[in-house]
Backbone bond lengths (Angstrom), bond angles and torsions (degrees), N, CA, C in turn:
res aa  C-N    CA-C-N  psi(-1)  N-CA   C-N-CA  omega(-1)  CA-C   N-CA-C  phi
1 M - - - 1.470 - - 1.507 108.93 -
2 S 1.325 118.69 131.62 1.458 123.09 -178.48 1.506 109.50 -78.10
3 G 1.362 114.75 167.56 1.454 119.58 -179.90 1.513 113.77 -76.52
4 T 1.309 120.59 -10.27 1.475 122.54 -179.69 1.505 110.13 -79.70
5 D 1.384 114.65 152.90 1.486 121.03 179.26 1.509 108.84 -76.97
6 A 1.357 115.02 121.49 1.465 119.69 -177.98 1.514 113.22 -91.52
7 T 1.389 119.06 6.14 1.478 120.78 -179.25 1.515 109.48 -69.44
8 P 1.321 117.46 127.29 1.465 118.80 -177.35 1.522 111.32 -69.45
9 D 1.300 116.26 145.83 1.465 122.89 178.53 1.526 108.62 -85.75
10 P 1.342 117.37 114.73 1.476 118.34 -177.90 1.508 111.96 -63.97
11 T 1.316 117.20 -30.77 1.467 119.86 179.10 1.509 110.71 -66.65
12 A 1.370 114.50 -40.15 1.455 117.53 -179.69 1.508 111.40 -71.91
13 A 1.353 116.20 -31.11 1.462 118.51 -178.46 1.519 112.92 -77.97
14 E 1.361 117.97 -19.43 1.464 120.96 -176.72 1.519 109.53 -72.35
15 P 1.306 117.33 135.46 1.476 119.29 179.49 1.510 111.17 -59.78
16 A 1.299 115.47 154.83 1.464 120.49 -176.10 1.514 111.82 -68.89
17 Y 1.365 117.33 -31.79 1.464 118.72 -176.44 1.526 111.68 -73.18
18 A 1.345 119.96 -12.78 1.463 122.18 -179.30 1.510 111.81 -83.95
19 R 1.332 118.40 -7.89 1.462 121.18 -178.97 1.525 108.82 -118.64
20 P 1.349 117.28 82.73 1.459 118.78 178.42 1.520 110.42 -67.73
21 S 1.271 114.81 149.67 1.458 120.28 -178.98 1.523 110.07 -71.48
22 P 1.357 118.08 152.87 1.474 120.65 178.94 1.520 112.53 -58.26
23 S 1.318 117.54 -33.88 1.466 119.55 -179.93 1.521 111.73 -66.76
24 A 1.340 116.80 -29.23 1.469 119.17 178.76 1.515 111.56 -74.30
25 L 1.372 117.41 -29.86 1.455 120.43 179.22 1.516 112.49 -79.94
26 A 1.297 120.13 -23.61 1.464 123.23 -178.06 1.525 110.13 -68.41
27 P 1.326 117.31 139.71 1.467 119.54 178.76 1.515 111.07 -64.74
28 A 1.302 113.72 148.94 1.459 118.56 -179.02 1.528 110.00 -67.33
29 R 1.290 117.00 127.83 1.463 122.13 -178.75 1.524 109.16 -80.76
30 P 1.351 117.13 131.62 1.464 117.82 -179.68 1.515 111.12 -63.51
31 S 1.273 114.21 153.04 1.455 119.53 -178.22 1.528 110.62 -69.72
32 Y 1.319 115.49 166.29 1.460 120.63 179.79 1.522 110.88 -63.90
33 A 1.317 116.91 -37.97 1.465 119.69 179.54 1.525 111.04 -65.35
34 A 1.338 117.02 -39.83 1.467 120.00 179.11 1.519 110.53 -65.93
35 R 1.365 116.64 -42.27 1.460 118.70 178.97 1.518 111.95 -66.64
36 A 1.318 117.06 -37.80 1.468 120.13 179.18 1.530 111.21 -66.44
37 S 1.326 117.39 -42.29 1.463 120.09 179.41 1.530 111.11 -66.62
38 A 1.349 116.81 -38.62 1.469 119.17 177.37 1.519 111.24 -64.89
39 G 1.348 117.15 -40.21 1.458 119.79 177.57 1.519 112.57 -64.54
40 L 1.335 116.29 -41.26 1.461 119.22 178.12 1.517 111.58 -65.69
41 A 1.344 116.35 -39.76 1.465 119.57 178.77 1.521 110.85 -63.92
42 S 1.354 116.92 -43.16 1.459 120.32 178.71 1.521 110.82 -64.53
43 G 1.336 116.96 -42.64 1.462 119.62 178.30 1.517 112.38 -64.56
44 A 1.324 116.71 -42.14 1.468 119.63 178.54 1.518 111.44 -64.71
45 L 1.345 116.76 -37.42 1.456 119.56 178.46 1.528 111.00 -65.54
46 R 1.306 116.86 -40.77 1.461 119.42 178.63 1.518 111.33 -64.92
47 V 1.308 116.82 -42.80 1.469 120.07 178.12 1.525 110.62 -61.56
48 F 1.337 115.92 -41.55 1.466 119.48 179.11 1.523 111.24 -63.97
49 L 1.348 117.64 -43.45 1.458 120.45 -179.54 1.517 111.74 -65.27
50 V 1.335 116.95 -40.61 1.461 119.84 177.89 1.528 110.57 -64.68
51 A 1.345 116.69 -42.89 1.465 120.26 178.60 1.534 111.10 -63.52
52 A 1.333 117.10 -40.60 1.466 120.31 178.43 1.523 111.02 -65.09
53 A 1.342 117.01 -39.72 1.459 119.67 178.71 1.530 111.43 -65.46
54 L 1.337 117.14 -42.69 1.459 120.20 178.15 1.527 111.25 -64.81
55 F 1.318 117.06 -39.89 1.462 119.98 178.15 1.526 110.74 -65.28
56 W 1.331 116.73 -37.55 1.463 120.85 179.54 1.533 110.88 -68.05
57 L 1.339 117.10 -34.71 1.463 121.51 -178.74 1.517 113.04 -86.42
58 L 1.320 118.46 -5.08 1.460 120.89 -177.61 1.531 112.79 -59.78
59 P 1.342 120.87 -45.63 1.479 118.61 176.97 1.522 113.12 -61.15
60 T 1.330 117.12 -37.22 1.464 119.69 177.76 1.516 111.00 -64.54
61 L 1.340 116.66 -43.17 1.460 120.47 177.20 1.522 110.96 -62.93
62 G 1.326 116.86 -42.47 1.459 120.07 178.33 1.519 112.35 -62.47
63 L 1.343 116.67 -40.56 1.463 119.54 178.69 1.523 110.90 -66.75
64 L 1.329 117.34 -40.23 1.460 120.55 178.62 1.527 111.31 -62.26
65 L 1.332 116.95 -47.34 1.462 119.97 -179.41 1.525 111.08 -67.95
66 S 1.334 117.34 -34.36 1.465 119.55 176.93 1.520 111.38 -64.59
67 S 1.334 116.75 -34.68 1.455 119.43 178.37 1.520 112.91 -72.75
68 L 1.347 117.22 -13.70 1.465 121.55 -179.37 1.521 112.45 -107.67
69 V 1.334 117.26 12.81 1.461 122.04 179.60 1.526 108.28 -118.11
70 S 1.302 116.51 140.77 1.460 120.58 179.34 1.527 109.92 -65.76
71 P 1.334 118.26 152.58 1.477 120.01 179.58 1.520 113.03 -58.62
72 T 1.337 117.90 -34.95 1.464 120.66 -179.80 1.519 110.81 -64.65
73 D 1.339 116.60 -49.01 1.460 119.65 179.20 1.524 111.40 -65.80
74 L 1.322 116.84 -34.21 1.460 119.31 -179.44 1.523 111.42 -69.21
75 N 1.325 117.05 -38.08 1.471 119.88 178.40 1.517 112.17 -73.17
76 S 1.334 116.96 -30.13 1.464 119.53 -178.60 1.522 112.94 -77.13
77 G 1.305 117.59 -25.97 1.462 120.05 -179.33 1.515 111.46 -139.82
78 G 1.305 116.23 -96.47 1.460 122.60 -179.51 1.515 108.43 178.08
79 W 1.337 115.71 173.80 1.454 118.31 -176.94 1.515 112.18 -66.96
80 W 1.331 117.49 -24.09 1.470 120.29 -177.36 1.523 113.03 -70.69
81 Q 1.333 117.77 -12.25 1.460 119.37 -179.95 1.527 111.97 -68.73
82 V 1.330 118.10 -21.36 1.461 119.78 179.71 1.521 111.19 -73.62
83 L 1.335 117.46 -14.12 1.462 119.00 177.10 1.516 111.29 -66.71
84 T 1.324 116.39 -29.00 1.466 121.19 176.91 1.522 112.70 -103.71
85 A 1.344 117.11 -14.79 1.463 121.40 179.00 1.521 109.34 -134.28
86 P 1.324 118.57 75.51 1.471 120.54 -177.37 1.520 113.69 -63.41
87 S 1.341 117.21 -17.06 1.468 119.59 -178.90 1.524 112.53 -66.32
88 R 1.314 117.46 -15.54 1.468 120.52 179.58 1.525 112.73 -80.07
89 L 1.312 117.71 -6.66 1.462 119.99 176.56 1.517 110.43 -68.95
90 T 1.307 116.24 137.82 1.462 121.89 -179.78 1.524 109.48 -149.82
91 A 1.321 115.23 154.56 1.469 121.60 178.22 1.520 111.85 -102.79
92 D 1.341 117.60 14.41 1.467 120.14 -178.30 1.523 111.74 -64.56
93 N 1.336 117.14 -32.15 1.462 118.86 -179.57 1.526 111.52 -63.17
94 Y 1.327 116.88 -38.97 1.465 119.23 178.99 1.525 111.02 -71.00
95 A 1.351 117.38 -30.27 1.466 119.51 174.47 1.526 110.52 -65.53
96 R 1.339 116.59 -40.71 1.465 119.30 176.30 1.530 111.05 -66.99
97 L 1.324 115.99 -35.02 1.457 119.19 179.29 1.522 111.43 -63.73
98 L 1.326 116.47 -44.31 1.459 119.96 179.44 1.521 111.67 -67.60
99 A 1.328 116.51 -22.29 1.468 119.71 176.62 1.519 112.84 -85.03
100 N 1.337 117.53 -7.31 1.460 122.21 178.97 1.530 108.40 -89.84
101 D 1.324 116.07 107.06 1.467 120.16 -176.67 1.527 112.05 -64.21
102 T 1.322 117.46 -30.63 1.463 119.54 -179.35 1.520 111.55 -65.10
103 I 1.321 117.09 -45.00 1.466 120.97 -177.92 1.521 111.01 -70.60
104 T 1.329 117.78 -47.39 1.462 119.70 -179.40 1.531 111.56 -63.65
105 G 1.334 116.51 -39.76 1.461 119.05 176.95 1.515 112.36 -65.95
106 S 1.334 116.57 -35.77 1.466 119.75 179.22 1.527 111.59 -68.51
107 L 1.326 117.61 -32.74 1.464 119.77 175.97 1.527 110.88 -64.65
108 L 1.326 116.15 -42.83 1.467 119.24 177.51 1.527 110.99 -64.99
109 T 1.334 116.47 -39.01 1.470 119.36 177.56 1.520 111.40 -63.76
110 T 1.318 117.03 -39.22 1.460 120.24 179.53 1.519 110.88 -64.50
111 F 1.335 116.81 -41.42 1.458 119.47 175.04 1.527 111.14 -62.48
112 A 1.344 116.18 -40.82 1.466 120.33 -179.31 1.519 111.94 -65.61
113 I 1.327 117.68 -20.50 1.467 121.49 177.44 1.523 111.15 -93.28
114 A 1.332 116.71 -47.01 1.466 120.52 -171.83 1.528 112.18 -70.02
115 V 1.323 118.18 -41.67 1.469 120.04 -176.17 1.531 111.97 -67.53
116 P 1.355 120.13 -51.69 1.478 117.45 177.66 1.522 113.53 -63.35
117 A 1.341 117.89 -38.08 1.464 119.84 179.65 1.524 110.88 -63.45
118 T 1.310 117.55 -35.86 1.466 120.54 178.09 1.521 111.62 -71.59
119 L 1.334 117.04 -45.42 1.464 120.11 -178.79 1.529 111.66 -65.52
120 L 1.318 117.18 -39.31 1.463 119.63 178.85 1.528 111.51 -65.10
121 V 1.326 116.92 -42.26 1.461 120.19 179.67 1.528 110.55 -64.92
122 L 1.325 117.16 -41.91 1.465 119.68 179.64 1.522 111.36 -65.54
123 T 1.334 117.63 -42.91 1.460 120.53 -177.35 1.528 111.58 -68.48
124 L 1.326 115.39 -53.57 1.468 118.53 -178.32 1.526 111.56 -67.43
125 G 1.331 117.38 -37.47 1.460 120.45 178.81 1.517 112.25 -65.08
126 A 1.343 117.27 -39.32 1.461 119.87 178.85 1.526 111.22 -67.77
127 L 1.328 117.41 -42.11 1.464 120.03 178.87 1.527 111.25 -63.90
128 A 1.334 116.03 -46.32 1.465 119.07 179.96 1.521 111.14 -67.88
129 G 1.318 118.03 -38.64 1.459 120.03 178.13 1.514 112.56 -62.35
130 Y 1.334 116.50 -39.60 1.474 119.14 176.80 1.523 111.00 -66.40
131 A 1.335 116.90 -40.54 1.465 119.80 179.85 1.524 111.11 -63.82
132 F 1.322 117.51 -43.98 1.458 120.01 179.90 1.529 111.77 -69.28
133 A 1.306 117.99 -26.11 1.472 120.38 -176.53 1.518 112.49 -85.75
134 W 1.349 118.34 -39.33 1.467 118.97 -167.70 1.521 114.77 -129.99
135 L 1.310 119.36 -2.94 1.461 120.14 178.46 1.518 109.70 -105.93
136 E 1.316 115.02 141.41 1.455 121.19 179.07 1.532 109.22 -99.68
137 F 1.329 117.01 122.27 1.460 121.48 175.81 1.522 108.04 -152.62
138 P 1.316 117.86 155.41 1.473 120.71 -176.45 1.522 112.36 -61.83
139 G 1.321 115.33 135.56 1.457 120.96 177.36 1.510 115.18 75.04
140 R 1.337 116.90 19.37 1.466 119.47 -176.65 1.526 111.95 -62.06
141 D 1.309 117.53 -47.77 1.463 120.23 -177.16 1.531 111.73 -66.52
142 W 1.341 116.87 -37.75 1.462 119.05 179.06 1.525 111.48 -68.66
143 L 1.320 116.55 -37.03 1.466 119.21 177.23 1.522 110.92 -66.52
144 F 1.325 116.31 -37.92 1.464 118.68 178.41 1.530 110.82 -66.98
145 L 1.318 117.63 -37.79 1.458 120.22 175.15 1.530 111.06 -63.16
146 L 1.315 117.39 -35.65 1.462 120.53 176.27 1.523 111.05 -65.07
147 V 1.318 115.95 -40.27 1.472 119.63 177.49 1.527 110.62 -63.45
148 V 1.326 116.41 -42.74 1.472 119.81 178.17 1.526 110.47 -63.78
149 A 1.330 117.11 -38.04 1.466 120.36 179.41 1.525 111.35 -64.86
150 L 1.327 118.05 -30.01 1.458 120.82 179.30 1.522 112.48 -68.42
151 L 1.321 117.70 -15.15 1.465 120.08 179.03 1.522 112.24 -64.67
152 V 1.318 117.27 -26.46 1.469 120.18 -175.86 1.527 112.10 -90.50
153 V 1.330 118.22 -0.90 1.464 120.22 -179.58 1.522 108.76 -78.99
154 P 1.323 119.65 119.23 1.466 120.78 -179.56 1.526 111.32 -74.62
155 V 1.314 115.25 154.88 1.461 120.72 -179.82 1.523 111.10 -64.38
156 Q 1.326 117.35 -36.04 1.459 120.59 -175.28 1.521 112.82 -62.06
157 V 1.348 116.52 -28.54 1.464 119.54 -178.94 1.523 111.37 -65.87
158 A 1.324 117.64 -32.09 1.464 121.69 -173.76 1.523 113.43 -92.39
159 L 1.316 118.91 -3.78 1.464 119.71 -174.09 1.530 111.85 -62.17
160 I 1.333 117.60 -49.86 1.463 120.47 -175.93 1.523 111.97 -69.83
161 P 1.352 120.38 -51.47 1.470 118.52 179.69 1.526 113.80 -62.69
162 V 1.323 117.24 -38.12 1.465 119.21 179.00 1.518 110.35 -70.19
163 S 1.336 117.80 -33.67 1.465 119.92 175.79 1.521 111.08 -62.16
164 E 1.323 117.06 -42.53 1.462 120.37 177.22 1.523 111.20 -64.83
165 L 1.340 116.81 -40.62 1.458 120.26 178.69 1.525 111.56 -64.62
166 F 1.340 116.95 -47.59 1.462 120.22 179.47 1.525 111.30 -64.37
167 G 1.343 117.05 -35.05 1.454 119.02 178.25 1.521 112.26 -66.06
168 S 1.325 117.35 -34.47 1.458 120.55 -178.88 1.525 113.03 -76.04
169 I 1.341 117.70 -25.27 1.466 120.26 -179.00 1.529 112.36 -108.08
170 G 1.335 117.41 5.90 1.455 120.72 174.47 1.511 115.91 81.38
171 L 1.311 118.27 23.78 1.468 121.68 179.04 1.522 112.90 -105.42
172 F 1.321 118.01 -1.45 1.464 119.74 -178.92 1.529 109.27 -73.37
173 E 1.342 115.30 138.14 1.461 123.22 -176.21 1.528 111.48 58.74
174 T 1.308 115.68 45.10 1.465 121.69 173.90 1.520 109.17 -132.31
175 T 1.322 115.52 155.30 1.463 120.10 177.36 1.525 111.35 -65.54
176 A 1.329 116.57 -36.86 1.470 119.47 179.27 1.520 111.20 -63.20
177 G 1.334 117.96 -37.09 1.453 120.10 178.29 1.516 112.30 -64.37
178 V 1.334 117.63 -40.92 1.464 120.69 178.47 1.526 110.12 -65.54
179 V 1.333 117.17 -40.57 1.468 120.94 178.96 1.522 110.74 -62.68
180 L 1.335 117.10 -44.48 1.459 120.27 179.55 1.527 111.75 -64.39
181 F 1.324 117.04 -38.99 1.466 119.59 179.77 1.527 110.35 -64.66
182 H 1.320 117.48 -46.26 1.474 120.29 179.01 1.525 111.10 -65.24
183 T 1.314 117.32 -36.01 1.459 119.88 178.79 1.518 111.30 -65.90
184 A 1.332 115.89 -43.69 1.463 119.67 -178.94 1.516 111.98 -63.10
185 F 1.334 117.40 -40.47 1.461 119.55 -178.00 1.523 112.67 -85.21
186 G 1.319 118.12 -12.76 1.457 119.73 175.20 1.514 113.65 -90.38
187 L 1.336 117.35 -19.38 1.466 120.24 -175.96 1.522 113.81 -67.10
188 P 1.340 121.85 -42.61 1.475 118.37 -178.52 1.520 113.73 -56.05
189 F 1.322 117.03 -45.48 1.463 118.94 178.75 1.529 111.40 -66.85
190 A 1.346 116.87 -37.57 1.461 119.95 179.76 1.523 110.84 -64.45
191 V 1.322 117.49 -44.83 1.468 120.92 179.66 1.528 110.60 -64.19
192 F 1.322 116.24 -43.10 1.468 120.25 179.70 1.530 110.99 -62.17
193 L 1.323 117.60 -45.78 1.456 121.24 -177.70 1.527 111.76 -67.17
194 L 1.331 116.82 -49.76 1.457 119.82 -174.71 1.521 112.10 -72.80
195 R 1.330 117.48 -33.00 1.460 118.52 176.86 1.522 110.59 -61.98
196 N 1.324 117.35 -45.47 1.460 120.53 179.42 1.523 111.57 -65.18
197 F 1.328 117.02 -34.42 1.466 119.37 179.25 1.528 110.73 -72.73
198 F 1.335 117.53 -43.94 1.463 120.24 179.95 1.525 111.80 -66.26
199 A 1.316 117.88 -31.13 1.462 120.51 -178.68 1.518 112.41 -66.44
200 E 1.336 117.80 -18.35 1.463 121.15 179.26 1.519 112.88 -84.31
201 I 1.330 117.93 -5.05 1.470 120.13 177.20 1.532 108.93 -68.68
202 P 1.315 118.91 134.56 1.477 119.86 -179.02 1.525 112.16 -59.22
203 R 1.324 115.67 132.44 1.460 120.46 179.56 1.532 111.19 -63.48
204 E 1.327 117.06 -33.34 1.457 120.14 -179.25 1.521 111.81 -60.46
205 L 1.357 115.90 -35.14 1.458 119.76 179.29 1.524 111.39 -65.12
206 L 1.328 116.34 -43.53 1.460 119.90 178.66 1.523 111.49 -68.06
207 E 1.329 117.31 -39.08 1.456 119.85 179.27 1.527 111.04 -65.84
208 A 1.320 117.26 -36.74 1.463 119.89 177.43 1.527 110.82 -65.02
209 A 1.325 116.93 -38.65 1.459 119.63 177.52 1.526 111.11 -67.19
210 R 1.328 117.36 -37.57 1.465 119.64 177.35 1.531 111.16 -66.61
211 L 1.329 117.63 -37.35 1.462 120.50 177.43 1.527 111.50 -65.22
212 D 1.325 117.18 -28.94 1.462 121.12 176.76 1.520 112.57 -78.92
213 G 1.326 117.46 0.91 1.454 120.78 176.59 1.509 115.32 97.78
214 A 1.321 119.54 10.00 1.458 121.91 -179.52 1.520 110.25 -77.28
215 G 1.330 116.32 130.09 1.448 121.11 173.96 1.509 111.37 -81.21
216 E 1.330 116.10 -178.60 1.463 119.34 -176.99 1.525 111.71 -65.29
217 L 1.332 117.33 -41.09 1.464 119.75 -179.53 1.526 110.86 -66.42
218 R 1.310 117.13 -44.78 1.465 120.53 177.94 1.528 110.72 -65.66
219 L 1.308 116.58 -38.29 1.464 120.29 177.69 1.525 110.63 -63.66
220 F 1.325 115.95 -38.91 1.466 119.86 179.92 1.521 111.82 -68.73
221 T 1.327 117.09 -44.07 1.463 120.09 -174.87 1.525 113.41 -80.17
222 R 1.343 117.58 -32.19 1.470 120.28 -174.16 1.522 113.85 -97.21
223 V 1.325 117.68 -21.70 1.470 119.86 -176.01 1.527 111.01 -116.78
224 V 1.311 116.83 -54.91 1.468 120.32 -171.57 1.527 111.26 -71.30
225 L 1.327 117.47 -48.02 1.466 119.42 -177.77 1.531 113.08 -61.71
226 P 1.350 120.43 -45.54 1.477 118.15 176.70 1.523 113.29 -60.63
227 L 1.339 117.17 -38.92 1.460 119.34 179.05 1.528 111.73 -70.36
228 G 1.319 117.08 -30.50 1.463 120.62 -179.15 1.505 114.21 -93.80
229 A 1.346 117.70 9.78 1.465 120.48 -177.65 1.531 113.18 -57.58
230 P 1.353 120.83 -42.00 1.471 118.70 178.30 1.521 113.61 -60.38
231 A 1.329 117.41 -43.22 1.466 120.04 179.23 1.513 111.09 -67.29
232 I 1.326 117.83 -38.72 1.465 120.89 179.09 1.522 110.51 -65.95
233 A 1.338 117.23 -40.68 1.462 119.83 177.93 1.526 111.60 -64.45
234 S 1.319 117.40 -41.69 1.466 120.29 177.57 1.522 110.97 -62.69
235 L 1.320 116.86 -43.99 1.463 120.22 177.81 1.520 111.21 -62.96
236 G 1.329 117.56 -39.32 1.455 120.36 178.76 1.516 112.50 -62.74
237 I 1.329 116.96 -39.65 1.463 120.03 178.00 1.517 110.69 -63.78
238 F 1.324 116.86 -47.22 1.464 120.59 179.83 1.526 111.24 -60.90
239 Q 1.315 117.13 -46.47 1.461 120.36 -177.17 1.522 111.03 -64.77
240 F 1.314 117.25 -42.77 1.462 120.10 179.39 1.527 111.19 -62.57
241 L 1.329 116.87 -42.88 1.467 119.77 179.57 1.520 111.21 -65.76
242 W 1.336 117.69 -40.55 1.462 120.49 179.36 1.521 110.74 -62.19
243 V 1.320 117.06 -45.63 1.462 120.15 -177.30 1.521 110.70 -71.19
244 W 1.313 117.55 -41.92 1.467 120.69 -177.38 1.530 111.03 -63.80
245 N 1.308 117.87 -40.84 1.460 121.49 -176.58 1.529 113.40 -88.69
246 D 1.322 118.12 0.97 1.458 120.16 -178.09 1.519 111.02 -70.24
247 M 1.315 114.48 142.13 1.459 119.99 175.34 1.525 111.88 -126.79
248 L 1.340 117.52 -34.07 1.460 120.61 -175.88 1.525 111.52 -63.77
249 V 1.331 116.74 -53.22 1.463 120.14 -179.20 1.522 110.98 -64.06
250 A 1.327 117.13 -40.83 1.465 120.05 178.42 1.521 111.67 -64.76
251 L 1.314 116.96 -36.36 1.462 120.05 -179.73 1.519 111.59 -67.49
252 V 1.343 117.03 -30.15 1.467 120.81 -177.44 1.520 111.59 -89.24
253 F 1.333 118.81 -44.77 1.461 121.90 -168.41 1.519 114.13 -105.07
254 A 1.337 119.52 -19.26 1.460 120.24 -174.34 1.521 111.14 -76.43
255 D 1.319 114.55 161.20 1.456 121.55 177.65 1.525 109.16 -68.51
256 S 1.322 116.58 122.53 1.467 120.21 -177.96 1.525 112.17 -67.47
257 A 1.330 117.70 -22.42 1.455 119.91 178.39 1.523 112.75 -81.60
258 N 1.310 117.48 -20.54 1.464 121.76 179.19 1.521 109.07 -142.38
259 P 1.332 117.79 71.66 1.472 120.85 -172.77 1.519 111.73 -83.11
260 P 1.344 117.71 167.49 1.469 120.94 171.93 1.521 111.41 -67.97
261 I 1.322 115.64 174.48 1.460 120.84 -171.76 1.519 111.85 -65.73
262 T 1.313 118.35 -35.26 1.464 119.85 -179.17 1.525 111.45 -64.29
263 V 1.323 116.35 -42.94 1.463 120.34 178.83 1.519 110.19 -71.73
264 A 1.327 117.71 -37.51 1.460 120.66 -179.74 1.524 111.39 -63.28
265 L 1.329 117.10 -42.05 1.469 119.72 177.40 1.521 110.86 -65.80
266 Q 1.316 117.90 -37.64 1.464 120.52 177.61 1.521 110.69 -64.96
267 Q 1.311 118.18 -37.31 1.458 121.10 176.81 1.517 111.70 -68.40
268 Q 1.323 116.95 -34.64 1.458 119.70 176.99 1.521 111.08 -64.50
269 V 1.325 116.85 -39.42 1.468 119.56 177.77 1.516 110.40 -65.70
270 R 1.308 117.30 -37.49 1.458 120.30 -178.21 1.519 111.13 -70.00
271 Q 1.330 117.75 -38.82 1.450 120.21 -174.72 1.521 112.56 -85.41
272 F 1.316 116.96 -40.16 1.461 121.27 -176.08 1.518 108.03 -128.61
273 G 1.313 116.36 104.57 1.452 120.11 -172.71 1.509 114.23 -73.40
274 N 1.362 118.59 -20.00 1.459 119.60 -173.99 1.525 112.75 -120.49
275 N 1.321 119.14 17.15 1.470 120.00 -178.96 1.524 110.17 -85.11
276 I 1.325 115.79 63.74 1.454 121.29 -179.28 1.517 111.27 -66.92
277 D 1.350 117.22 -23.01 1.456 120.17 179.76 1.524 112.08 -68.46
278 V 1.333 118.10 -18.73 1.457 122.09 174.83 1.525 111.06 -100.42
279 L 1.315 116.77 -39.88 1.464 120.92 -176.21 1.529 112.10 -67.19
280 A 1.323 117.09 -44.59 1.464 119.51 -175.84 1.527 112.34 -63.78
281 P 1.347 119.90 -53.38 1.474 117.39 177.99 1.516 113.16 -66.15
282 G 1.349 118.04 -32.82 1.453 119.45 177.35 1.516 112.08 -65.16
283 A 1.332 116.71 -43.51 1.460 120.37 178.37 1.525 110.85 -65.53
284 F 1.340 116.85 -37.49 1.470 118.25 -179.77 1.527 110.99 -68.58
285 L 1.333 117.61 -40.53 1.462 119.18 176.81 1.524 111.03 -64.51
286 S 1.329 116.27 -38.28 1.461 119.70 177.91 1.521 111.60 -62.98
287 M 1.322 117.10 -32.86 1.461 120.54 179.09 1.525 111.84 -86.95
288 A 1.340 117.52 -27.21 1.456 120.24 -176.06 1.521 111.99 -71.86
289 V 1.325 117.17 -34.01 1.474 119.34 -178.41 1.529 111.64 -62.10
290 P 1.338 120.66 -48.84 1.476 118.81 175.38 1.522 113.41 -60.85
291 L 1.336 117.18 -34.60 1.458 119.21 177.68 1.524 111.51 -64.54
292 V 1.323 116.49 -41.13 1.463 119.99 178.41 1.525 110.23 -63.77
293 V 1.329 116.53 -42.73 1.470 120.23 178.83 1.528 110.55 -62.11
294 F 1.328 116.67 -42.67 1.464 119.58 -178.79 1.524 111.24 -64.79
295 F 1.344 117.42 -47.99 1.451 119.12 -177.41 1.530 111.77 -70.19
296 A 1.341 117.63 -27.02 1.457 119.71 177.59 1.521 111.67 -68.89
297 F 1.331 117.14 -33.07 1.466 121.62 -179.03 1.526 111.00 -113.19
298 Q 1.319 117.20 27.15 1.459 120.38 -176.57 1.522 111.46 -63.50
299 R 1.323 117.48 -41.12 1.466 120.50 -178.06 1.521 110.65 -63.64
300 Q 1.339 117.29 -44.52 1.460 119.90 178.37 1.521 111.08 -65.66
301 F 1.323 116.70 -36.69 1.461 120.00 179.56 1.525 111.15 -63.88
302 V 1.322 117.06 -46.01 1.462 120.91 179.01 1.520 110.61 -65.34
303 S 1.351 117.16 -38.75 1.463 119.51 178.98 1.535 111.03 -63.93
304 G 1.332 116.48 -39.79 1.453 119.37 178.32 1.509 112.62 -65.93
305 V 1.325 116.46 -41.73 1.459 120.06 179.54 1.526 110.65 -65.17
306 M 1.329 116.56 -44.63 1.454 119.86 -179.07 1.532 111.27 -67.24
307 A 1.336 116.53 -38.84 1.463 118.73 179.29 1.527 110.24 -64.40
308 G 1.316 117.03 -41.43 1.453 119.56 177.48 1.514 112.43 -65.65
309 A 1.335 117.31 -35.45 1.456 120.36 179.28 1.526 111.12 -69.31
310 I 1.338 116.76 -39.09 1.464 119.91 -179.37 1.516 110.68 -69.50
311 K 1.339 116.12 -40.55 1.460 119.07 -179.33 1.509 111.58 -73.08
């Protein structure tokens, strides 16, 4: 036996085609022209989105600046004049607004309608959605089909019969009547949305909670509601915006002596055609409240939308 090592080299014995070069394994790099066109497309898309957002916010900006300009300056030029003369901005219009009992009272009335109508829809919709999703009772599927069918019933169809009903039981031109009307017409969509969301919860999770001794109420409050929080938050935003911005139902059922903000602003236009110092800040406050609600719950809203899209 010679002094050299006779152990074969596995690398040397391996065929050449089994060892591809690193350059062959690396992904093909796009050409400079492809990268340049992709960068230009991305930049153009961003510019377009920013321009679209600014164009969409232009009426809001105009309303805000109009509410901060005196009626004299607004009639002599326009709200855009403050872009070159910021000294013309003033908060006197909001001082007059707070001194207007009709507008301030209508804001409180709108809150008194929108908040209970939203909470009632969320509570009753969540309970009914859980029952339709996970409880067994006779006629469950037919009742759910009836709820879905109620989605196509327009509000205008119910105005006259509900007016007669509210008039006979003393709810016509009351805040409670408006709340009940919004609750009744918001429930079908709430039940439909939450039932479909709750039905996607894994059955094994609920069965494990039942084996641990959880009853239906505890199962609903400790398991289902936390998992359905994104959908409930999204529904709450939609319901609040619908009720806050409503004018038709408020015009028919609300108290004419203390109407919501939408009706109050419409009455201001009818009575005083040129009181822009009250209309502009009132309209901006009416629009600012839904915006604050949306941005406060924006994360939950996006989570609910994405969860529904994934499911």
